[in-house]
C-alpha positions as CSV (number, residue, x, y, z in Angstrom):
1,M,22.9,-66.6,-41.6
2,Y,21.5,-63.2,-42.0
3,Q,18.3,-64.5,-43.7
4,K,17.7,-66.9,-40.8
5,H,18.0,-64.0,-38.3
6,E,15.5,-62.0,-40.3
7,I,13.0,-64.9,-40.5
8,G,13.4,-65.5,-36.8
9,K,12.7,-61.8,-36.0
10,W,9.7,-61.9,-38.3
11,G,8.4,-64.9,-36.5
12,E,8.9,-63.3,-33.1
13,D,7.0,-60.2,-34.3
14,K,4.1,-62.5,-35.5
15,A,4.2,-64.3,-32.1
16,C,4.0,-61.0,-30.2
17,Q,1.0,-59.9,-32.3
18,Y,-0.7,-63.2,-31.7
19,L,-0.1,-62.9,-28.0
20,E,-1.4,-59.3,-27.8
21,D,-4.5,-60.4,-29.8
22,N,-5.1,-63.2,-27.2
23,N,-5.1,-61.3,-23.9
24,Y,-1.3,-61.2,-23.2
25,D,0.8,-58.2,-22.3
26,I,4.4,-58.3,-23.6
27,V,6.7,-57.6,-20.7
28,E,10.0,-58.0,-22.4
29,R,11.6,-59.3,-25.6
30,N,14.9,-61.0,-26.1
31,F,15.9,-61.1,-22.4
32,D,19.6,-62.1,-22.5
33,C,21.9,-63.1,-19.7
34,K,24.8,-65.5,-19.3
35,Q,22.4,-68.3,-18.5
36,G,20.6,-68.0,-21.8
37,E,18.0,-66.0,-23.7
38,I,14.2,-65.8,-23.5
39,D,12.5,-64.7,-26.7
40,I,9.4,-63.3,-25.1
41,I,8.2,-62.7,-21.5
42,A,4.5,-62.0,-21.3
43,W,1.8,-61.7,-18.7
44,D,-1.2,-63.9,-19.4
45,K,-4.1,-61.8,-18.2
46,G,-6.6,-64.6,-18.5
47,G,-4.6,-67.1,-16.5
48,Q,-2.8,-64.6,-14.3
49,E,0.6,-66.2,-15.1
50,L,4.0,-64.9,-16.1
51,V,4.9,-66.8,-19.3
52,F,8.4,-67.4,-20.6
53,I,8.1,-68.1,-24.4
54,E,10.5,-69.7,-26.9
55,V,9.6,-68.8,-30.5
56,K,10.7,-71.1,-33.3
57,T,10.0,-70.2,-36.9
58,R,10.3,-72.5,-39.8
59,T,10.0,-72.2,-43.6
60,N,10.0,-75.9,-44.1
61,L,10.1,-79.2,-42.1
62,Y,13.4,-80.6,-43.4
63,Y,14.9,-80.7,-40.0
64,G,11.7,-81.5,-38.0
65,T,9.0,-79.3,-36.4
66,P,9.9,-76.1,-34.6
67,V,9.2,-77.6,-31.2
68,D,11.8,-80.4,-31.9
69,A,14.5,-77.7,-31.6
70,V,13.5,-77.0,-28.0
71,N,15.5,-80.0,-26.7
72,L,16.4,-80.7,-23.1
73,Q,19.6,-78.5,-23.2
74,K,17.6,-75.5,-24.6
75,Q,15.0,-76.0,-22.0
76,K,17.6,-75.9,-19.2
77,H,19.0,-72.6,-20.6
78,I,15.5,-71.1,-20.8
79,Y,14.8,-72.3,-17.2
80,S,18.1,-70.9,-15.9
81,A,17.5,-67.5,-17.7
82,A,14.0,-67.4,-16.2
83,Q,15.3,-68.0,-12.7
84,Y,17.7,-65.1,-13.2
85,Y,14.9,-62.9,-14.5
86,I,12.8,-63.7,-11.5
87,F,15.7,-63.0,-9.1
88,L,16.6,-59.7,-10.9
89,H,13.1,-58.4,-10.8
90,K,12.3,-59.7,-7.3
91,I,9.2,-61.6,-8.5
92,K,7.4,-63.5,-5.8
93,N,4.1,-65.3,-5.5
94,V,3.4,-65.5,-9.2
95,F,2.4,-68.5,-11.3
96,L,4.9,-69.2,-14.0
97,R,4.6,-71.1,-17.3
98,F,6.9,-72.1,-20.1
99,D,5.5,-72.1,-23.6
100,V,6.7,-72.6,-27.1
101,I,5.2,-70.8,-30.1
102,E,5.7,-72.4,-33.5
103,V,5.5,-70.1,-36.5
104,Y,5.2,-71.8,-39.8
105,V,6.0,-69.4,-42.7
106,R,3.5,-69.8,-45.6
107,G,4.3,-67.5,-48.5
108,K,5.7,-64.0,-48.1
109,Y,3.3,-62.5,-45.6
110,K,1.4,-65.5,-44.2
111,S,2.0,-67.6,-41.2
112,I,0.4,-70.3,-39.1
113,I,0.8,-70.0,-35.3
114,N,0.8,-73.0,-33.0
115,H,0.9,-72.1,-29.3
116,I,2.0,-74.9,-27.1
117,K,1.3,-74.1,-23.4
118,Q,3.1,-75.5,-20.4
119,I,5.6,-77.4,-22.6
120,F,8.1,-78.0,-19.8
């Protein structure tokens, strides 16, 4: 289990670097509440949107693609956590978006990023 956690954290770090390189400001990482967890909350400066991002990292495709793991139940948890985040920070009149970033591990230090915008 520890190795999976390390791979997941590595994938989130790669996703944050990708976002920063593509005109996003990271607002928060690993926002956790009883409704669920959001891996990354970022401000898309280009689209002027607050983006709630789920990051899925995979070393192989034995159990499907990373986005396959973001099923309806997971989406509901992310949405509920986002609602709480919005309430907690008194956010109003802001466009919102829910994205998934797939990180495919290729070798020890290489990765392929697939950013799927407005997934749900």
